[in-house]
N, CA, C and O atoms as a Tinker XYZ file with bonds, in Angstrom:
   220  protein
     1  N    -23.036000  -10.715000   -1.491000    73     2
     2  CA   -23.498000  -10.907000   -0.141000    64     1     3
     3  C    -22.702000  -12.009000    0.550000    63     2     4     5
     4  O    -22.446000  -11.927000    1.752000    81     3
     5  N    -22.311000  -13.032000   -0.195000    73     3     6
     6  CA   -21.584000  -14.129000    0.412000    64     5     7
     7  C    -20.134000  -13.775000    0.688000    63     6     8     9
     8  O    -19.455000  -14.495000    1.420000    81     7
     9  N    -19.649000  -12.686000    0.123000    73     7    10
    10  CA   -18.292000  -12.229000    0.397000    64     9    11
    11  C    -18.200000  -11.488000    1.722000    63    10    12    13
    12  O    -17.123000  -11.042000    2.117000    81    11
    13  N    -19.317000  -11.358000    2.401000    73    11    14
    14  CA   -19.374000  -10.630000    3.654000    64    13    15
    15  C    -18.430000  -11.235000    4.692000    63    14    16    17
    16  O    -17.783000  -10.503000    5.441000    81    15
    17  N    -18.349000  -12.551000    4.741000    73    15    18
    18  CA   -17.542000  -13.218000    5.749000    64    17    19
    19  C    -16.211000  -13.724000    5.208000    63    18    20    21
    20  O    -15.451000  -14.373000    5.927000    81    19
    21  N    -15.933000  -13.435000    3.969000    73    19    22
    22  CA   -14.691000  -13.879000    3.343000    64    21    23
    23  C    -13.530000  -13.031000    3.857000    63    22    24    25
    24  O    -13.602000  -11.803000    3.875000    81    23
    25  N    -12.463000  -13.707000    4.273000    73    23    26
    26  CA   -11.278000  -12.991000    4.728000    64    25    27
    27  C    -10.447000  -12.581000    3.524000    63    26    28    29
    28  O    -10.431000  -13.252000    2.493000    81    27
    29  N     -9.761000  -11.465000    3.685000    73    27    30
    30  CA    -8.902000  -10.989000    2.605000    64    29    31
    31  C     -7.642000  -11.848000    2.546000    63    30    32    33
    32  O     -7.109000  -12.270000    3.573000    81    31
    33  N     -7.186000  -12.094000    1.340000    73    31    34
    34  CA    -5.940000  -12.826000    1.168000    64    33    35
    35  C     -4.775000  -11.894000    1.471000    63    34    36    37
    36  O     -4.953000  -10.679000    1.565000    81    35
    37  N     -3.591000  -12.460000    1.621000    73    35    38
    38  CA    -2.392000  -11.665000    1.877000    64    37    39
    39  C     -2.157000  -10.674000    0.743000    63    38    40    41
    40  O     -1.761000   -9.532000    0.974000    81    39
    41  N     -2.407000  -11.125000   -0.483000    73    39    42
    42  CA    -2.221000  -10.259000   -1.649000    64    41    43
    43  C     -3.167000   -9.061000   -1.596000    63    42    44    45
    44  O     -2.759000   -7.934000   -1.877000    81    43
    45  N     -4.415000   -9.301000   -1.240000    73    43    46
    46  CA    -5.398000   -8.212000   -1.164000    64    45    47
    47  C     -5.041000   -7.223000   -0.056000    63    46    48    49
    48  O     -5.209000   -6.015000   -0.222000    81    47
    49  N     -4.550000   -7.730000    1.067000    73    47    50
    50  CA    -4.143000   -6.849000    2.162000    64    49    51
    51  C     -2.979000   -5.959000    1.741000    63    50    52    53
    52  O     -2.976000   -4.757000    2.004000    81    51
    53  N     -1.988000   -6.566000    1.081000    73    51    54
    54  CA    -0.825000   -5.793000    0.643000    64    53    55
    55  C     -1.218000   -4.757000   -0.404000    63    54    56    57
    56  O     -0.702000   -3.639000   -0.393000    81    55
    57  N     -2.118000   -5.116000   -1.302000    73    55    58
    58  CA    -2.568000   -4.177000   -2.331000    64    57    59
    59  C     -3.271000   -2.977000   -1.689000    63    58    60    61
    60  O     -3.048000   -1.835000   -2.091000    81    59
    61  N     -4.112000   -3.240000   -0.701000    73    59    62
    62  CA    -4.810000   -2.156000   -0.005000    64    61    63
    63  C     -3.822000   -1.271000    0.742000    63    62    64    65
    64  O     -3.960000   -0.048000    0.746000    81    63
    65  N     -2.826000   -1.885000    1.376000    73    63    66
    66  CA    -1.809000   -1.111000    2.099000    64    65    67
    67  C     -1.002000   -0.253000    1.126000    63    66    68    69
    68  O     -0.700000    0.904000    1.421000    81    67
    69  N     -0.654000   -0.811000   -0.026000    73    67    70
    70  CA     0.101000   -0.081000   -1.043000    64    69    71
    71  C     -0.680000    1.148000   -1.505000    63    70    72    73
    72  O     -0.133000    2.249000   -1.570000    81    71
    73  N     -1.944000    0.956000   -1.821000    73    71    74
    74  CA    -2.768000    2.075000   -2.286000    64    73    75
    75  C     -2.905000    3.146000   -1.206000    63    74    76    77
    76  O     -2.868000    4.341000   -1.500000    81    75
    77  N     -3.063000    2.718000    0.029000    73    75    78
    78  CA    -3.192000    3.657000    1.134000    64    77    79
    79  C     -1.918000    4.481000    1.309000    63    78    80    81
    80  O     -1.982000    5.693000    1.517000    81    79
    81  N     -0.774000    3.828000    1.226000    73    79    82
    82  CA     0.499000    4.542000    1.371000    64    81    83
    83  C      0.713000    5.532000    0.235000    63    82    84    85
    84  O      1.212000    6.635000    0.458000    81    83
    85  N      0.339000    5.146000   -0.982000    73    83    86
    86  CA     0.490000    6.076000   -2.106000    64    85    87
    87  C     -0.414000    7.297000   -1.951000    63    86    88    89
    88  O      0.001000    8.417000   -2.252000    81    87
    89  N     -1.636000    7.092000   -1.487000    73    87    90
    90  CA    -2.544000    8.222000   -1.268000    64    89    91
    91  C     -2.001000    9.153000   -0.200000    63    90    92    93
    92  O     -2.051000   10.375000   -0.343000    81    91
    93  N     -1.478000    8.565000    0.876000    73    91    94
    94  CA    -0.907000    9.371000    1.949000    64    93    95
    95  C      0.311000   10.139000    1.446000    63    94    96    97
    96  O      0.490000   11.309000    1.782000    81    95
    97  N      1.140000    9.489000    0.649000    73    95    98
    98  CA     2.311000   10.146000    0.077000    64    97    99
    99  C      1.895000   11.335000   -0.784000    63    98   100   101
   100  O      2.494000   12.408000   -0.704000    81    99
   101  N      0.885000   11.140000   -1.591000    73    99   102
   102  CA     0.413000   12.220000   -2.452000    64   101   103
   103  C     -0.150000   13.376000   -1.636000    63   102   104   105
   104  O      0.087000   14.542000   -1.950000    81   103
   105  N     -0.890000   13.049000   -0.596000    73   103   106
   106  CA    -1.463000   14.083000    0.260000    64   105   107
   107  C     -0.367000   14.898000    0.941000    63   106   108   109
   108  O     -0.475000   16.118000    1.058000    81   107
   109  N      0.682000   14.222000    1.387000    73   107   110
   110  CA     1.769000   14.909000    2.087000    64   109   111
   111  C      2.696000   15.673000    1.147000    63   110   112   113
   112  O      3.463000   16.526000    1.596000    81   111
   113  N      2.638000   15.385000   -0.127000    73   111   114
   114  CA     3.586000   15.982000   -1.070000    64   113   115
   115  C      3.511000   17.503000   -1.125000    63   114   116   117
   116  O      4.487000   18.154000   -1.497000    81   115
   117  N      2.391000   18.068000   -0.768000    73   115   118
   118  CA     2.265000   19.528000   -0.820000    64   117   119
   119  C      2.670000   20.202000    0.488000    63   118   120   121
   120  O      2.918000   21.407000    0.513000    81   119
   121  N      2.737000   19.428000    1.578000    73   119   122
   122  CA     3.033000   20.060000    2.860000    64   121   123
   123  C      4.336000   19.597000    3.495000    63   122   124   125
   124  O      5.036000   20.397000    4.115000    81   123
   125  N      4.672000   18.319000    3.351000    73   123   126
   126  CA     5.855000   17.794000    4.029000    64   125   127
   127  C      6.554000   16.804000    3.098000    63   126   128   129
   128  O      6.211000   15.623000    3.056000    81   127
   129  N      7.509000   17.291000    2.377000    73   127   130
   130  CA     8.182000   16.476000    1.361000    64   129   131
   131  C      8.918000   15.277000    1.957000    63   130   132   133
   132  O      8.925000   14.199000    1.362000    81   131
   133  N      9.526000   15.452000    3.105000    73   131   134
   134  CA    10.276000   14.366000    3.737000    64   133   135
   135  C      9.343000   13.204000    4.093000    63   134   136   137
   136  O      9.661000   12.046000    3.822000    81   135
   137  N      8.210000   13.510000    4.692000    73   135   138
   138  CA     7.238000   12.465000    5.050000    64   137   139
   139  C      6.650000   11.838000    3.792000    63   138   140   141
   140  O      6.385000   10.635000    3.767000    81   139
   141  N      6.443000   12.631000    2.759000    73   139   142
   142  CA     5.936000   12.120000    1.491000    64   141   143
   143  C      6.896000   11.100000    0.901000    63   142   144   145
   144  O      6.478000   10.041000    0.433000    81   143
   145  N      8.181000   11.422000    0.925000    73   143   146
   146  CA     9.198000   10.500000    0.413000    64   145   147
   147  C      9.242000    9.220000    1.242000    63   146   148   149
   148  O      9.434000    8.132000    0.700000    81   147
   149  N      9.064000    9.353000    2.557000    73   147   150
   150  CA     9.061000    8.174000    3.429000    64   149   151
   151  C      7.888000    7.255000    3.094000    63   150   152   153
   152  O      8.054000    6.037000    3.033000    81   151
   153  N      6.710000    7.826000    2.878000    73   151   154
   154  CA     5.527000    7.022000    2.532000    64   153   155
   155  C      5.710000    6.365000    1.170000    63   154   156   157
   156  O      5.292000    5.224000    0.974000    81   155
   157  N      6.324000    7.066000    0.236000    73   155   158
   158  CA     6.571000    6.495000   -1.091000    64   157   159
   159  C      7.539000    5.322000   -0.976000    63   158   160   161
   160  O      7.371000    4.308000   -1.655000    81   159
   161  N      8.550000    5.455000   -0.122000    73   159   162
   162  CA     9.502000    4.362000    0.101000    64   161   163
   163  C      8.794000    3.151000    0.710000    63   162   164   165
   164  O      9.019000    2.016000    0.289000    81   163
   165  N      7.939000    3.398000    1.701000    73   163   166
   166  CA     7.189000    2.298000    2.321000    64   165   167
   167  C      6.296000    1.606000    1.289000    63   166   168   169
   168  O      6.169000    0.381000    1.296000    81   167
   169  N      5.688000    2.383000    0.414000    73   167   170
   170  CA     4.846000    1.816000   -0.634000    64   169   171
   171  C      5.664000    0.930000   -1.566000    63   170   172   173
   172  O      5.196000   -0.129000   -1.986000    81   171
   173  N      6.880000    1.357000   -1.889000    73   171   174
   174  CA     7.753000    0.549000   -2.748000    64   173   175
   175  C      8.120000   -0.773000   -2.078000    63   174   176   177
   176  O      8.200000   -1.807000   -2.742000    81   175
   177  N      8.343000   -0.739000   -0.770000    73   175   178
   178  CA     8.653000   -1.969000   -0.035000    64   177   179
   179  C      7.469000   -2.933000   -0.060000    63   178   180   181
   180  O      7.650000   -4.144000   -0.189000    81   179
   181  N      6.274000   -2.399000    0.061000    73   179   182
   182  CA     5.074000   -3.231000   -0.005000    64   181   183
   183  C      4.930000   -3.825000   -1.406000    63   182   184   185
   184  O      4.550000   -4.987000   -1.552000    81   183
   185  N      5.232000   -3.030000   -2.437000    73   183   186
   186  CA     5.160000   -3.533000   -3.806000    64   185   187
   187  C      6.153000   -4.666000   -4.025000    63   186   188   189
   188  O      5.854000   -5.627000   -4.734000    81   187
   189  N      7.322000   -4.559000   -3.426000    73   187   190
   190  CA     8.309000   -5.643000   -3.544000    64   189   191
   191  C      7.775000   -6.936000   -2.925000    63   190   192   193
   192  O      7.982000   -8.022000   -3.466000    81   191
   193  N      7.087000   -6.810000   -1.788000    73   191   194
   194  CA     6.481000   -7.980000   -1.145000    64   193   195
   195  C      5.417000   -8.591000   -2.061000    63   194   196   197
   196  O      5.323000   -9.811000   -2.197000    81   195
   197  N      4.619000   -7.722000   -2.683000    73   195   198
   198  CA     3.580000   -8.189000   -3.614000    64   197   199
   199  C      4.197000   -8.955000   -4.783000    63   198   200   201
   200  O      3.699000  -10.009000   -5.178000    81   199
   201  N      5.266000   -8.423000   -5.320000    73   199   202
   202  CA     5.935000   -9.066000   -6.454000    64   201   203
   203  C      6.494000  -10.429000   -6.056000    63   202   204   205
   204  O      6.454000  -11.380000   -6.837000    81   203
   205  N      7.018000  -10.513000   -4.825000    73   203   206
   206  CA     7.530000  -11.817000   -4.346000    64   205   207
   207  C      6.398000  -12.825000   -4.199000    63   206   208   209
   208  O      6.593000  -14.010000   -4.467000    81   207
   209  N      5.220000  -12.376000   -3.780000    73   207   210
   210  CA     4.073000  -13.279000   -3.652000    64   209   211
   211  C      3.614000  -13.783000   -5.015000    63   210   212   213
   212  O      3.172000  -14.926000   -5.133000    81   211
   213  N      3.711000  -12.955000   -6.031000    73   211   214
   214  CA     3.268000  -13.333000   -7.373000    64   213   215
   215  C      4.233000  -14.271000   -8.066000    63   214   216   217
   216  O      3.856000  -14.958000   -9.015000    81   215
   217  N      5.467000  -14.309000   -7.608000    73   215   218
   218  CA     6.478000  -15.165000   -8.256000    64   217   219
   219  C      6.357000  -16.608000   -7.842000    63   218   220
   220  O      7.131000  -17.449000   -8.299000    81   219
């Protein structure tokens, strides 16, 4: 209950964005391969940002 007003950290935001991009990539993989590849690339860029934050 006390986490109701807690703001997400940068790491949590990036993790959520990464998961969202991967889901979108998977969804598009059956209909539009080019867009799927683009979303996968964006997800990889977000993962690189996450790795830099952890270092």
